[in-house]
C-alpha positions in Angstrom: -34.7 -61.5 -75.3 -37.2 -64.2 -76.1 -39.6 -65.7 -73.8 -40.2 -69.4 -74.2 -43.5 -70.8 -72.2 -43.6 -73.9 -70.7 -46.7 -75.7 -69.8 -48.8 -79.0 -69.8 -48.5 -79.7 -73.5 -44.5 -79.5 -72.7 -44.8 -82.1 -70.2 -44.9 -79.7 -67.3 -47.1 -81.3 -64.6 -49.2 -78.1 -63.4 -49.4 -74.2 -64.9 -49.1 -73.7 -60.9 -45.5 -73.3 -60.7 -44.2 -72.9 -57.0 -40.0 -73.4 -57.2 -37.4 -74.2 -59.4 -34.3 -75.8 -58.5 -31.4 -76.6 -61.3 -29.0 -79.8 -59.6 -25.4 -80.3 -59.9 -25.8 -82.3 -63.2 -27.9 -79.8 -64.9 -31.2 -81.0 -65.0 -34.0 -78.2 -64.4 -37.1 -79.2 -61.5 -40.0 -77.5 -61.1 -42.2 -78.2 -58.6 -46.0 -77.4 -59.0 -49.0 -77.8 -57.4 -50.0 -81.1 -59.2 -46.3 -83.0 -59.1 -42.4 -82.7 -59.8 -41.5 -82.3 -63.1 -37.6 -82.9 -64.3 -36.1 -81.3 -67.2 -33.5 -83.0 -68.8 -32.2 -83.0 -72.6 -35.2 -80.7 -73.5 -37.5 -83.1 -72.3 -39.7 -83.0 -69.1 -40.5 -86.3 -66.6 -43.2 -85.9 -64.0 -43.1 -87.5 -60.9 -46.1 -87.8 -58.5 -47.6 -90.0 -55.7 -47.6 -92.7 -58.2 -44.0 -92.9 -58.6 -43.0 -92.3 -54.8 -43.6 -88.8 -54.0 -45.0 -87.9 -50.6 -47.6 -85.1 -51.8 -48.2 -83.5 -55.3 -48.3 -80.3 -53.8 -44.2 -79.0 -54.2 -43.5 -76.3 -51.9 -39.6 -76.1 -52.2 -36.4 -77.9 -53.3 -33.1 -78.1 -51.5 -29.9 -80.2 -53.3 -27.4 -80.8 -50.1 -24.0 -80.5 -50.6 -23.4 -84.4 -51.3 -26.2 -84.1 -53.9 -29.0 -85.7 -52.6 -32.1 -83.3 -53.6 -34.9 -82.7 -51.0 -38.5 -81.7 -51.7 -40.4 -79.7 -48.9 -44.4 -80.7 -50.2 -47.8 -80.5 -48.0 -47.5 -84.1 -46.8 -43.7 -84.0 -45.8 -40.4 -84.4 -46.6 -39.7 -86.5 -49.8 -35.7 -87.1 -50.7 -34.4 -88.2 -53.7 -31.1 -90.2 -53.9 -30.1 -93.2 -57.0 -33.9 -92.6 -58.6 -35.9 -93.2 -55.8 -38.2 -91.3 -53.2 -37.7 -91.9 -49.8 -40.5 -89.9 -47.5 -40.4 -88.6 -44.0 -43.6 -88.2 -42.5 -44.8 -86.9 -38.9 -45.0 -90.7 -38.1 -41.0 -90.3 -38.5 -41.1 -87.7 -36.3 -41.4 -84.5 -38.3 -43.1 -82.0 -36.2 -46.1 -81.2 -39.3 -46.6 -82.2 -42.3 -45.9 -79.3 -44.5 -42.3 -78.4 -45.1 -42.3 -75.0 -46.9 -38.4 -74.2 -46.6 -35.1 -76.8 -46.7 -31.6 -74.8 -45.8 -28.6 -76.5 -44.9 -25.9 -75.2 -42.2 -22.6 -75.6 -42.5 -22.2 -78.2 -39.2 -23.9 -81.0 -41.6 -27.5 -79.8 -40.9 -31.0 -79.5 -42.7 -32.9 -77.2 -41.1 -36.8 -77.2 -41.9 -39.5 -74.9 -41.6 -43.0 -75.1 -42.2 -46.5 -74.4 -40.3 -45.1 -75.3 -37.1 -41.7 -73.4 -36.6 -38.2 -74.5 -37.4 -36.8 -77.8 -37.2 -33.0 -78.8 -36.8 -32.3 -82.4 -38.9 -28.7 -83.4 -38.8 -27.7 -85.3 -41.8 -26.1 -88.1 -40.3 -30.0 -89.1 -38.5 -31.6 -88.5 -42.0 -28.9 -91.2 -43.5 -29.6 -93.4 -40.8 -33.5 -93.2 -41.1 -33.3 -93.6 -45.1 -30.9 -97.0 -44.4 -33.2 -98.4 -41.7 -31.2 -98.2 -39.1 -33.8 -95.7 -36.9 -37.2 -95.0 -37.7 -37.8 -91.9 -35.9 -36.2 -88.5 -35.8 -35.9 -86.4 -33.0 -35.2 -83.2 -34.4 -34.9 -79.7 -32.5 -37.6 -77.4 -32.9 -37.9 -73.8 -32.7 -41.0 -71.5 -32.3 -42.3 -68.7 -30.1 -40.6 -70.2 -27.0 -37.3 -69.3 -28.6 -38.4 -65.8 -29.6 -40.5 -66.6 -33.0 -43.2 -64.0 -33.0 -45.2 -66.8 -35.0 -44.4 -70.4 -35.5 -45.7 -70.2 -39.0 -42.5 -69.7 -41.7 -43.0 -69.1 -45.3 -41.1 -70.9 -48.6 -38.6 -67.7 -48.6 -35.0 -67.8 -46.5 -31.3 -68.2 -47.2 -27.9 -68.9 -46.0 -25.9 -65.9 -46.2 -22.4 -66.2 -47.0 -21.4 -65.5 -43.3 -23.3 -69.0 -42.8 -26.3 -67.6 -41.1 -29.2 -68.9 -41.3 -32.5 -66.8 -42.3 -36.4 -67.7 -42.3 -39.1 -65.9 -43.4 -42.3 -65.6 -41.3 -45.7 -64.1 -41.2 -44.4 -61.8 -38.6 -40.7 -60.8 -40.0 -37.4 -62.4 -40.6 -35.6 -64.7 -38.3 -31.9 -65.1 -38.3 -29.9 -67.9 -36.5 -26.4 -67.8 -36.4 
């Protein structure tokens, strides 16, 4: 095989790429330390706070089962739908600003993990917030009181075939079933 380097000369937002995701439309999204880049038809488009992104440092990318893209940042959660960002922050009820990981369960919930544990958010509540029906989320939170050894979660994790959610922490892996 042949390696092809993509960097700022080709339009990538930063050399420090933190995560990658191919969406259901075939676009490649690259989260970086200086914004978000989308590769479509061989051309990069970069999105930053200037375009409505909450924070330029992207920790993770998740596409929900209904095709909505979520970007975990160091300043909160950015939701991309209909070519527009909607930002969800501590002011809207997130327990912390940094979102390191996003997973989705089989019961229509998003699970976020960051520097302050794991948080469960119902997709219907996120929809209500984004449509203006509510102004504050009330996530269920999980941390040391629930058996975790630390509340600091890393960027890696997964939903296994049996529907269990796995989170990586600074002191081991945590599984929710």
